[in-house]
VOBA-1610 file (N, C-alpha, C; in pm, whole numbers, padded with zeros to 5 digits, always signed):
BEGIN
Met+09390+00901+02913Met+09458+00760+02924Met+09529+00781+03050Arg+09510+00669+03140Arg+09601+00654+03250Arg+09717+00567+03225Arg+09839+00601+03282Arg+09945+00534+03265Arg+09981+00423+03380Ile+09928+00335+03385Ile+09934+00239+03490Ile+09987+00098+03455Thr+10049+00037+03560Thr+10082-00116+03525Thr+10011-00201+03619Arg+09963-00299+03548Arg+09871-00391+03643Arg+09948-00511+03670His+09930-00538+03807His+09984-00658+03864His+09871-00772+03899Arg+09870-00880+03856Arg+09775-00976+03902Arg+09822-01030+04035Val+09717-01091+04098Val+09765-01173+04221Val+09691-01307+04227Pro+09742-01394+04285Pro+09681-01545+04292Pro+09529-01532+04314Pro+09464-01627+04235Pro+09304-01626+04265Pro+09291-01654+04415Gly+09185-01609+04465Gly+09148-01629+04593Gly+09217-01534+04701Arg+09309-01451+04665Arg+09370-01362+04758Arg+09352-01202+04709Asn+09324-01125+04802Asn+09313-00988+04745Asn+09428-00919+04747Ala+09432-00811+04648Ala+09574-00760+04622Ala+09650-00690+04742Met+09554-00647+04832Met+09608-00567+04951Met+09697-00659+05037Arg+09668-00779+05031Arg+09744-00879+05103Arg+09910-00880+05080Tyr+09923-00827+04936Tyr+10048-00825+04882Tyr+10135-00699+04901Cys+10075-00615+04965Cys+10143-00485+04980Cys+10282-00490+05039Trp+10315-00585+05110Trp+10438-00581+05174Trp+10563-00635+05097Gln+10512-00701+04963Gln+10590-00728+04859Gln+10634-00622+04768Leu+10546-00508+04778Leu+10584-00388+04679Leu+10691-00300+04743Val+10680-00273+04864Val+10779-00183+04932Val+10807-00243+05069His+10946-00223+05108His+10968-00279+05235His+10893-00231+05347Pro+10857-00285+05458Pro+10777-00220+05561Pro+10842-00116+05623Leu+10975-00118+05647Leu+11042-00006+05722Leu+11045+00119+05635Arg+11055+00104+05493Arg+11021+00221+05416Arg+10898+00276+05414Val+10800+00181+05433Val+10643+00248+05435Val+10634+00308+05575Ala+10696+00255+05674Ala+10690+00330+05792Ala+10746+00474+05816Phe+10860+00460+05744Phe+10945+00590+05727Phe+10870+00703+05639Asn+10800+00656+05524Asn+10724+00732+05449Asn+10598+00795+05532Phe+10548+00690+05610Phe+10420+00740+05680Phe+10449+00843+05774Leu+10573+00833+05859Leu+10596+00928+05945Leu+10637+01072+05875Val+10704+01061+05778Val+10733+01206+05691Val+10608+01261+05648Ile+10515+01174+05575Ile+10380+01235+05535Ile+10303+01278+05629Val+10290+01214+05751Val+10216+01288+05862Val+10271+01413+05917Leu+10402+01421+05924Leu+10455+01531+05967Leu+10438+01656+05871Cys+10436+01627+05734Cys+10428+01712+05631Cys+10267+01755+05613Arg+10179+01673+05662Arg+10049+01709+05674Arg+10016+01829+05752Tyr+10082+01836+05870Tyr+10054+01942+05962Tyr+10157+02063+05963Leu+10258+02034+05887Leu+10360+02155+05884Leu+10298+02273+05805Pro+10317+02399+05874Pro+10263+02510+05811Pro+10384+02557+05708Trp+10506+02538+05730Trp+10618+02595+05659Trp+10619+02518+05517Leu+10585+02588+05426Leu+10566+02527+05276Leu+10720+02485+05230Asp+10814+02580+05256Asp+10949+02539+05200Asp+11013+02433+05269Leu+10986+02400+05402Leu+11041+02283+05483Leu+10951+02164+05416Lys+10830+02183+05425Lys+10747+02076+05364Lys+10800+02015+05227Asn+10818+02106+05136Asn+10885+02077+05006Asn+11022+01998+05018Leu+11101+02056+05096Leu+11241+01995+05120Leu+11211+01844+05170Leu+11110+01827+05258Leu+11091+01702+05310Leu+11053+01599+05208Tyr+10964+01658+05134Tyr+10900+01584+05013Tyr+11023+01529+04917Arg+11090+01638+04899Arg+11215+01596+04799Arg+11310+01509+04848Ser+11364+01547+04959Ser+11492+01476+05020Ser+11438+01339+05079Cys+11322+01331+05149Cys+11295+01206+05218Cys+11226+01108+05145Leu+11129+01174+05060Leu+11036+01093+04990Leu+11070+01076+04850Gly+11153+01148+04779Gly+11204+01142+04635Gly+11096+01208+04553Met+10982+01280+04596Met+10899+01345+04503Met+10987+01452+04436Lys+10917+01490+04311Lys+10986+01590+04236Lys+10878+01697+04255Val+10924+01805+04331Val+10845+01917+04368Val+10905+02045+04306Gly+10855+02115+04226Gly+10900+02242+04150Gly+10923+02361+04270Ser+10968+02463+04221Ser+10990+02584+04334Ser+10864+02659+04330Gly+10825+02706+04461Gly+10714+02781+04466Gly+10581+02695+04494Val+10589+02549+04503Val+10489+02486+04530Val+10419+02509+04660Ser+10281+02508+04669Ser+10221+02516+04801Ser+10115+02382+04814Val+10167+02302+04910Val+10076+02187+04938Val+10009+02208+05070Gly+09882+02223+05048Gly+09802+02260+05169Gly+09793+02155+05284Leu+09739+02214+05387Leu+09730+02143+05505Leu+09654+02009+05495Met+09695+01909+05552Met+09632+01769+05541Met+09615+01701+05416Ala+09698+01765+05326Ala+09724+01680+05179Ala+09790+01564+05211Met+09743+01460+05140Met+09785+01317+05174Met+09866+01261+05037Val+09992+01243+05047Val+10062+01186+04914Val+10053+01034+04932Asp+10092+00961+04833Asp+10080+00802+04817Asp+10193+00760+04918Ile+10157+00666+05017Ile+10241+00619+05108Ile+10349+00504+05059Phe+10321+00440+04950Phe+10403+00342+04898Phe+10497+00385+04791Phe+10448+00480+04718Phe+10524+00523+04600Phe+10523+00672+04568Pro+10563+00747+04687Pro+10552+00888+04675Pro+10661+00943+04572His+10761+00854+04533His+10864+00893+04443His+10815+00920+04286Leu+10700+00867+04286Leu+10624+00879+04150Leu+10532+00996+04123Ile+10543+01083+04230Ile+10464+01208+04224Ile+10552+01319+04170Ser+10511+01394+04081Ser+10593+01514+04031Ser+10497+01622+04015Ile+10520+01740+04093Ile+10450+01872+04084Ile+10527+01982+04033Gly+10490+02039+03936Gly+10547+02149+03873Gly+10554+02278+03935Glu+10627+02360+03893Glu+10633+02512+03964Glu+10530+02571+03980Asn+10517+02649+04091Asn+10413+02740+04127Asn+10285+02685+04142Ser+10261+02542+04164Ser+10132+02489+04180Ser+10089+02495+04313Val+09952+02490+04325Val+09891+02494+04448Val+09808+02350+04456Ile+09833+02280+04564Ile+09769+02148+04602Ile+09678+02183+04728Gly+09546+02181+04709Gly+09453+02225+04816Gly+09437+02143+04941Tyr+09391+02181+05031Tyr+09351+02134+05172Tyr+09286+01999+05152Asn+09338+01889+05222Asn+09292+01761+05218Asn+09286+01687+05087Thr+09376+01706+05002Thr+09369+01651+04864Thr+09454+01511+04881Thr+09402+01416+04798Thr+09486+01279+04805Thr+09527+01262+04672Ile+09656+01225+04689Ile+09749+01194+04545Ile+09793+01052+04566Leu+09729+00959+04477Leu+09759+00812+04477Leu+09840+00780+04361Cys+09939+00674+04379Cys+10020+00627+04290Cys+09998+00475+04269His+09916+00422+04363His+09873+00275+04357His+09729+00282+04383Glu+09678+00166+04344Glu+09527+00126+04391Glu+09515-00014+04386Phe+09441-00065+04490Phe+09436-00203+04538Phe+09298-00253+04474Leu+09280-00346+04398Leu+09154-00408+04366Leu+09153-00553+04418Val+09052-00624+04410Val+09052-00762+04447Val+09152-00846+04392Asp+09160-00842+04272Asp+09226-00956+04185Asp+09361-00894+04120Glu+09381-00758+04160Glu+09517-00691+04100Glu+09539-00563+04172Tyr+09654-00525+04155Tyr+09697-00379+04189Tyr+09774-00309+04097Arg+09739-00176+04104Arg+09793-00086+03990Arg+09882+00014+04037Val+09975+00030+03960Val+10076+00141+03999Val+10098+00229+03876Gly+10109+00361+03916Gly+10135+00468+03803Gly+10173+00576+03850Pro+10266+00681+03773Pro+10302+00806+03805Pro+10194+00900+03795Val+10190+01007+03891Val+10100+01124+03885Val+10189+01246+03839Val+10167+01296+03733Val+10233+01431+03696Val+10144+01558+03695Ile+10168+01627+03781Ile+10088+01772+03795Ile+10190+01875+03742Gly+10129+01940+03634Gly+10209+02042+03562Gly+10250+02176+03649Ala+10302+02276+03576Ala+10332+02399+03650Ala+10205+02485+03650Asn+10200+02585+03744Asn+10079+02676+03747Asn+09938+02610+03774Val+09948+02496+03819Val+09816+02414+03840Val+09755+02445+03960Met+09631+02466+03982Met+09551+02476+04108Met+09470+02350+04137Val+09480+02287+04221Val+09401+02170+04268Val+09309+02212+04395Gly+09194+02211+04368Gly+09107+02240+04478Gly+09113+02152+04601Ala+09052+02190+04711Ala+09042+02114+04826Ala+08973+01981+04803Asn+09013+01892+04887Asn+08940+01761+04886Asn+08920+01685+04753Thr+09028+01698+04672Thr+09058+01624+04541Thr+09102+01521+04559Thr+09056+01403+04480Thr+09153+01272+04466Thr+09197+01274+04325Ile+09332+01246+04320Ile+09403+01202+04205Ile+09449+01072+04207Leu+09398+01006+04098Leu+09426+00844+04090Leu+09571+00831+04009Pro+09602+00707+04017Pro+09748+00675+03960Pro+09736+00693+03806Gly+09862+00729+03750Gly+09876+00727+03608Gly+09811+00858+03545Val+09779+00944+03611Val+09715+01089+03564Val+09821+01182+03529Val+09787+01269+03425Val+09875+01390+03387Val+09777+01488+03381Ile+09809+01613+03484Ile+09734+01740+03468Ile+09810+01833+03404Gly+09773+01889+03306Gly+09839+01983+03223Gly+09894+02120+03296Asp+09981+02195+03221Asp+10012+02335+03291Asp+09890+02428+03285Gly+09879+02487+03389Gly+09779+02594+03396Gly+09641+02563+03422Ala+09631+02415+03444Ala+09486+02354+03466Ala+09430+02408+03617Val+09309+02398+03622Val+09244+02431+03754Val+09148+02312+03772Ile+09165+02237+03886Ile+09081+02127+03924Ile+08988+02185+04042Gly+08861+02173+04010Gly+08757+02216+04116Gly+08757+02132+04233Ala+08731+02198+04356Ala+08727+02139+04469Ala+08634+02022+04476Gly+08669+01905+04549Gly+08591+01792+04571Gly+08593+01702+04436Ser+08690+01725+04347Ser+08679+01649+04226Ser+08758+01509+04230Leu+08723+01425+04146Leu+08812+01285+04130Leu+08863+01286+03991Val+09000+01308+03989Val+09073+01294+03873Val+09108+01158+03852Asn+09045+01086+03743Asn+09061+00971+03711Asn+09115+00957+03568Arg+09128+01053+03503Arg+09196+01070+03360Arg+09280+01182+03340Asp+09360+01197+03233Asp+09435+01310+03209Asp+09351+01455+03190Ile+09390+01552+03239Ile+09341+01674+03226Ile+09426+01762+03131Pro+09382+01834+03029Pro+09466+01894+02930Pro+09514+02033+03007Pro+09607+02092+02937Pro+09666+02219+03007Pro+09541+02333+02973Gly+09551+02436+03074Gly+09477+02542+03057Gly+09335+02537+03051Val+09279+02430+03121Val+09132+02402+03135Val+09083+02413+03274Leu+08964+02432+03301Leu+08881+02418+03445Leu+08824+02268+03419Ala+08862+02188+03519Ala+08790+02058+03525Ala+08721+02032+03650Ala+08624+01958+03664Ala+08553+01968+03806Ala+08442+01841+03793Gly+08414+01801+03918Gly+08318+01697+03931Gly+08382+01572+03957Val+08280+01456+03972Val+08323+01332+04004Val+08255+01242+03892Pro+08314+01173+03803Pro+08472+01214+03783Pro+08481+01358+03711Ala+08608+01399+03730Ala+08655+01523+03670Ala+08625+01529+03521Arg+08556+01644+03482Arg+08540+01652+03337Arg+08565+01818+03316Val+08624+01839+03181Val+08652+01969+03138Val+08515+02060+03150Val+08519+02165+03230Val+08401+02249+03211Val+08413+02381+03125Arg+08539+02408+03114Arg+08560+02528+03022Arg+08708+02534+02997Val+08750+02600+02882Val+08880+02633+02851Val+08913+02772+02909Leu+09022+02781+02986Leu+09071+02895+03065Leu+09188+02974+02976Asp+09265+02903+02902Asp+09369+02949+02827Asp+09364+02891+02681Glu+09332+02950+02587Glu+09307+02885+02456Glu+09436+02840+02394Glu+09545+02922+02420Glu+09687+02902+02384Glu+09722+02769+02433Ala+09722+02763+02581Ala+09773+02640+02636Ala+09696+02501+02610Ala+09567+02536+02600Ala+09480+02425+02560Ala+09486+02343+02430Arg+09582+02418+02332Arg+09610+02378+02196Arg+09705+02268+02219
//
């Protein structure tokens, strides 16, 4: 189950037209600059510091966010990554989505000791449990339980890795 809040827009207008009512444009520009810098930074501790201090993300100790990973530009403060997790190359973590007649906002919680493979997309309102592994190229559009391997588009549980954590 995704934890999202739906916001309707007036008929005849697409939701992306209202993006500037969500977050001040200067904040979006600042977030953009920090995110672009972090996408290329090879120093993981500095990257995590910028995510915490400039974007308000909750990033646990020992987290490794891979090169070119993209976090939400409007709501990065809704992202939480647990200790010792690895976010793979070119992964996208979204806390918002625009549709024609509405936009949705929801937090993303990634547990501790989670491995997210390269080129994965995580949609808003999703919780990934501790010790889970997400296969490369997956689309995470629903909660993933702890201690499992999930992969595919959309991501499905492929096997249980840790019986105790999966309970």
